[in-house]
Each structure stands twice: as structure tokens, then as C-alpha cells.
C-alpha positions, 0 to 999 in steps of 0.5 A: 912677465906679468904687469903690476896691478896698476900702471904708473908714470915713472921718472928715471935718473941714472948717469949711466946710459945703459941703465936708463936704456934698461928701464926704457925696455923693462918698464913697458913690459911691466905695464908702466909708462916711462915719462922721462929720463935724467942723467943727474939730479938737476935734470931730475928736479927739472922733470919733476917740476914739469910733470910730477910722476907717480914714482921716481927711480933714482941712482944715488951717485950722480954728477951735479946733484946726487940722488940723496940731495935730489930726493931731499929737494923733491920731498919738500914740495912733492909726495912722490914715492922713490926707489933708490938704486946703487952699486953701493950696499943698502944703508941701515936706514933710508934717509927720507920717508918717501924712499920706499925701497933701495935696490943694489945693482945689478938687480933683476926684473922681478926684484924691480917689479916687487919694489914698484908694487910696494911703492904703489901702497907705501907705508909711511915712515916717521 
């Protein structure tokens, strides 16, 4: 698989260890750097505060603080594009202007790669 046009520093948040391991294997193959992994929204906030990434990929449903709540908190301080992932169907409207895409699990490498490429030059939603 060909890497995307630019290398991004990416944070992943998902409460499922196997999903985090999938990203750990896949992102370098796509030409990106996985700079941190979180098992819940609280850990995600801590990682973003420590080292803001170029892109966040986060699950919707997680313990302690879910992905939507974490995105709302992050968006108050940072302009980081976000890809939401979930086993739930895509909502009719994305709840935040920084959410660039929404992938339904399971998704493949090509689908993820396309979403990451879209995040590199996101349209601004109002």
C-alpha cells in the first residue's frame, strides 16, 4: 500500500486493545507516526495536552469519557482534525466542525487511508 502524501503524527483512542494494535501495525505502513494510544477519553485528553498531534482517530464509545465528549473538550483548545470510529452507524450530522470523517468498524486499510488523506486538507464546517 502506498503511503499518503504527507507523514502525520497521529493519536489513537479506542478501548479495544486489538483495535489499537491494528493501528500500531497499519499507520507506519501508510507512512504515518503513531505518537500515542489511549484506552479512553481521559487518557486521550492527557496525551493531546502533552503533545498535540496532527490528527486524532478516536472511538465513540469508551469508558470514563466517551469520544464525543473528548472531542468537545479538545476542540475548545486545539484545532486538530478528528476521525471518529465506531461500530455504530454514521450519524446524519457530525457533531463538531473538527470531525473530518466517521468510519464504521470494521473498516479496511484503504478506507482509513482515504480518511487520513481527507484530514490533511479538511474543509471547514460551519
